[in-house]
C-alpha positions as CSV (number, residue, x, y, z in Angstrom):
1,M,0.0,0.0,0.0
2,A,1.4,3.4,-1.0
3,T,1.5,6.3,1.4
4,A,1.0,9.9,0.2
5,R,3.8,12.3,0.9
6,S,3.7,16.1,1.0
7,T,6.6,18.4,0.2
8,E,7.6,22.0,-0.6
9,D,11.0,20.9,-1.8
10,H,11.5,22.0,-5.4
11,E,13.9,19.2,-6.3
12,E,11.6,16.5,-4.9
13,I,8.7,17.9,-6.9
14,R,10.7,18.1,-10.1
15,K,12.0,14.5,-9.7
16,W,8.5,13.2,-9.2
17,V,7.0,15.2,-12.1
18,T,9.8,14.2,-14.4
19,S,9.4,10.5,-13.5
20,K,5.7,10.8,-14.6
21,R,6.6,12.6,-17.8
22,G,4.8,15.7,-16.6
23,N,5.4,19.4,-16.6
24,P,4.2,22.3,-14.4
25,A,1.4,24.3,-15.9
26,Q,-1.1,27.1,-15.0
27,V,-4.7,26.4,-15.9
28,E,-5.7,29.1,-18.5
29,G,-8.2,31.7,-17.3
30,T,-7.7,31.0,-13.6
31,G,-5.2,33.7,-12.6
32,G,-2.6,31.1,-11.5
33,M,-4.2,27.7,-10.7
34,L,-1.4,25.2,-10.8
35,R,-1.6,21.6,-12.3
36,M,0.8,19.0,-13.4
37,A,0.1,18.5,-17.0
38,S,0.8,15.3,-18.9
39,A,-0.1,13.6,-22.1
40,S,-2.8,11.5,-20.2
41,R,-4.2,14.6,-18.4
42,R,-5.5,17.0,-21.0
43,I,-6.2,20.4,-19.5
44,A,-6.3,23.9,-21.0
45,S,-3.0,25.1,-19.8
46,S,-0.1,27.4,-20.5
47,G,3.4,26.2,-20.0
48,S,5.2,27.6,-17.0
49,T,8.8,28.0,-16.3
50,G,10.0,26.4,-13.1
51,D,10.6,29.8,-11.6
52,Q,7.1,31.1,-12.4
53,F,5.6,27.8,-11.2
54,F,7.4,27.8,-7.8
55,E,6.8,31.6,-7.3
56,I,3.0,31.0,-7.5
57,F,3.4,27.8,-5.5
58,H,5.0,29.7,-2.6
59,E,2.9,32.8,-2.8
60,S,-0.2,30.6,-2.5
61,G,1.1,28.8,0.6
62,L,0.9,25.4,-1.0
63,K,2.4,21.9,-0.5
64,F,2.5,19.2,-3.1
65,L,0.8,16.0,-2.0
66,Y,1.7,13.0,-4.1
67,D,1.9,9.2,-4.2
68,P,5.5,8.2,-4.7
69,E,4.6,5.0,-6.4
70,G,1.6,6.2,-8.4
71,H,0.1,9.2,-10.3
72,M,-2.0,10.8,-7.6
73,N,-1.1,14.4,-6.9
74,K,-2.6,17.6,-5.8
75,F,-1.8,20.9,-4.2
76,V,-2.9,21.5,-0.6
77,R,-2.8,24.6,1.6
78,D,0.2,24.6,4.0
79,E,-1.5,24.9,7.4
């Protein structure tokens, strides 16, 4: 059984996303909603540089919640 992990570490997030062949994206028309875009997850998105992505990530007070062994991921508020 896999256990979800949460992190704010940029390198940990990059490694997980890369392993899933994903890339950071902002959902178009939302003013900065973040998603991990991939070929299997079609969303209206605009590419985002790592710097832009993590700037929004930190300004929004988020953590990245993910399954190290699967594809589940989401952003949660850092409380």
